[in-house]
N, C-alpha and C positions, 0 to 999 in steps of 0.2 A: 716092558714095565707097565703095571696096571695104572689106569687113569686115576687121578686124584678124585676123591669124593667132591661133589659139587660145592659143598660148604667150604672146602679148602681152596676152591678157585676164587672165592670172594676174598676181599681184604678182611683182616681180622675183625675190625669193627663192624663191617657190613655183615659178616657171618654171624657175629654176636647179635646184631639187631634182628636178623632173620630168625635166629633161634628163639629169641624172646617173643617175637611176633607169633611164631608157631605155637609156643607154649601158652600163648594167650587165647588160643582158639577154644571156646567153651566146650567142655565135656570130652574132648578127644583123649586127653591124658588119663582120664579115669580108667581107660582100658588096661593100663599098666598095673593097676592096683592088685588084681588077683595073682599076678605073677612076680611081683617085685620083692617078695621075701621080707618086706619091712615089718610085718606084723607077727613074725615068729616070736612067741613069748620068750624063747631062750635068749633072744638078742636084746631084750629090754635092758636099759641102763638108766641110771640117775646121775645127773650132773648138777652139782650145786643145788640139789633139791628139786630139780626139774626132771620129770620122767619122760624119756623118749623111747619109742619102740625099738630103736637100734642105735648103735653108736656112730653111724656114718652120716655126717652132716655136710651140707654145701656151705662153702666159705663165702664171706662177703666179697662183693665185686662183680658177681654174676648178675644179680638183680638189684641194681643200684637204687632204683626208685620203687622197689617192693611191688612190682606189677604182677609177677607170676609165681609167687612163692607156693601157692596151693598146688599148682600144676607140677612144680618141682618135687613136692612131697610125694605125689602120686608115682613118681619114678622109682621110689624106694628109699629115699633119704629119710633118716630118722628125724632130722631137723634141718632147717634152712636159715641162713643168715642174710637178711636184706641189708641194703646200703653198700657203701658207707654213706650215711645221710648227714648233710651239713645244714645249718640254719637257713642259709640263702642258697638260691640256685647258683651253680658254678659251671663255667664252660670247660674247665680243665685245661690242660696244657695243649699247645698246638700239635697238629699231626705232622708226621707219623708218630704215634705214641703207643702203638701195640705192634710187636713184631714176633712172629712165630719163629721158633728154632726147632724144626721138626726132627732133625737128626738126634736131638737130645730130649725130645718130648718136653720141651720147655717153651716159655713165653717171656719176653721182656716187655715191660709196660712202664710208661711215664704218664699215666692218665691224669693224675692230680685231682681226683674226686669230682669228675664231671657228674652233674645230677640236677634234678629239678627242684631240690631243696626240701625243707621240712614239711611245708604245707602239702605238697604233692604226695610225699611219702605217707603222711598221716591219712590222707584220703584213700590211698590204696590199701593201707593196713586196715582201715575200717571195713573195707569190703572183704577182707580175709579173716574176719574175726573167728570163724569156725575152726581156723587152723592156728589160732594164736598160741595154743599150748605147745606148738612145735616150731615156733618162729622166734628167732633172735633178730635184733636189729643192731647194726654197727653204726655208731655215731662218732663225729669228730668235729674239730674246730681248733682254732689257735687262740681263742679267747674263752676263758672259763665260763662266763655267763652264757655264751652261745651254746656250749656243750651241755650245760645244765638245762637250758631250754629244750634242747633236743631230747634229753632224757625225760623230762617231765611231760612232754607232749606225746611221746611214743610208748612209755612204759605200760600204760593201761591197755595196749593193743598187742603186746608180745609177752613171751614167757621170760625173757631175759634181755639185758643190754650188753653189748660189746663195745667197749671204749677203745677206739683206734688212735693210738698216739705214736704209731710206728711206720706209717707209709713212707717209704724212702723217696717217693716222687711227688710229695706234697710239701711245699715250702711252709715253714713255720712250726711244724710239729716237733722239731727237735727241742723246742723250749721245754717240752714235757719229759725230756730225757734227763733233766736235772732233777735229782730226787726230791728236793724241797718243793719244786713247782708241781711235780707229779703228785706228791702227797696232798698238797692243797687242793688240786683239782679233784682227786678221788674223794677226799673228805667232804668236799662240797656236794658231790654226787651222792655219796652214802647218806648224807643228811636228809635227802629228799627221795631216795629211791624206795620202791616197794616191790621190786623184783630183783633176782640175782644180778650182780654186776660182774662182768669179766673185763679184763684189760688185755688187749692184743699187743704183744711186746715185739720189739725189734729182735732180729736174730743176732747171735754172737758167733764169732769165729773161735778158733781154738787157742789164739794167743792169750796169755794170762790177763793182760790189762783189759782188753775188750770183754772178756768173759766175766771178769770181776765187776766191771761197770754194769753190765746187763743184769747179772744176778742181784746186784744191789737194787736195781729197779724192781725186780721180782719181789724181793724182800720188802721194799718200800710199799709196793702196791698192796700186798697182802696185809701188812701191818696197818695200812690206812683203811682197810675194810672191804677190799674186793672179795667176792665169793669164789672167783676162779681166774685162771690166766689162760690165754691162747698163745701157744708157742709154735711158730712165730710168724711174723709177716714175711713178705718177699725179701730177698737178699739184694742189697744195693749193688748196682752194676753200672759201668760206663759203656756207652756204645754210640758210635756215630750214626747208627741206623735209627736212633730216636732223635726227634727234633731238638729236644733240650739237652741231649748228650749224656743223659744218665736216667736211671729208673730202677725198677726192681725185677729180679729174676725169679720166676716160679716154675714149678714142674719137677720132673724126675730127678734132676741133679741135686735137689735139696734134701732128699730123704735121709741120706746118711747124717747130715747135720741135724735134722729134726730129731732123729733117734738119740743122738748125743745130748741135745738140749733137754729133751724130756727126762733123761737120766739125771742131768744136772739139777733140774727143777724139783724133781721128786726127792732127790737127796737133800735139797735145801728145805723144802716145805714139809716133808714127812707127813703128808695127808692133811695139812692145815688149810688147804684150798684145793679145789679140783682143777685138773689140767685138761685142756683140749689141745690136741696135737694137730698142727697144720703145716704142711710143706712136703710135697713130693709123693703123696700117697696115691697109689694106683691099684694095689692088690689087697686081697683079704689077708695074705701073709704079712704084709706091711702093717695092716691094722692090728693084727695079732701082736707083732713086735712092739708097737707103740703102747697098746693096752698093757702088755706084760711089763713095760718099762715104767708104768705108773699113770698113763693117761686114762681118763674116764670116757673119752670120745675123741673122734678125729673130724677134721674138716678137709675137704678137697675142692678143687676148682679146675686147675689146668688139666688134670687127667680126664676130667669130664669133657673138656674140649676135644681131646684127642681120641678118647675111647667111646664117646657117644652116650646117649640117654640110657642105655642098658647097663652102664657101669655100676651104679649103686645096687641094682638087683643082683648082678653077678657077685659082687663083694658079699652081700648078705648070704647068698646061698653057699658060697665057698666057705665063709666063716663058720656056718653051721656044720659043714663037713669036717673042718678042722677040729671043732669042738667034739664032734662024734668020735674022732680018732683019739683025742686026748681024754675022752671019758668024762667030760665036764658038761654041766647042764645050764650054766649061766655065764655071761661074759665077765662077770665079776671074778670068776674063778680062773680066768686066763692068766697064765704065768709061764715062765720058762721059754725055751726055744720053740719055734714053730714045728708042729708035728708034720711028719711026712705023709702026704696024701697023693695017691695016683691020680 
């Protein structure tokens, strides 16, 4: 049996910290730019009025304090989402709070928004201004005024805001799963925003009651004025391997659910708000499937952990090959089943 890569011999949080430190080395990651495929004009996409060079984004959670978003973009991502940022610094939940599930290419986490808080994130975003047109920031909190403060302080430094009301491992967020409370929060943000606003939603299973409740949140969010929705957050899971006994599952097992949810949301919204698909994406074929179902872009994170820094570049290049076979020139034209490519 082949030896595991060094990064997987470390604990998940130690490996993550080492990766972020490496990405912070000035200049090193510029070397990826000529080969990452990100600037192929055929991959350009627009999401809620924001232009990105390709539809492959990094999801929130990787760079919680917005330290290395520029380096991440050099790897081939069309955009990157920093955070989730909260008003005050938070320690998160006790460890162990991140567990790899390698046989499923999945991760369980109960992090609970650990981070250095709004002030630290603002300082880092100010240093990344030249990339601001390709950066989103995820914000959250359990009190409306705190969330509004996060938006007003960060929106001048990014191209869009992602409101996270759906982390399954952060206590208090479920208050915003009540449609009236969600509407009030979004309307307060819409009143002061000057960049596109997205809301990251909880996932839904296929039972009718849960599906109906979550689609009501989608409808409420769009009616209250969001420009787009991110579908969806990690899936709630219980596990004795996490110190708090429960958390969120991410990675490959989610893809089938993501595809079904995107179809649900597209059928509901009929183009009245843009959709970013998030959950289980690893390949260009899966990106194709989600764009064909109605998403304008995708986000990934767990597959980046397992597949390494070359993943966005590989997806970009493969997606262009699929487009060549289909005889189309822009990602907006993607539709139907994935073409067969050798």
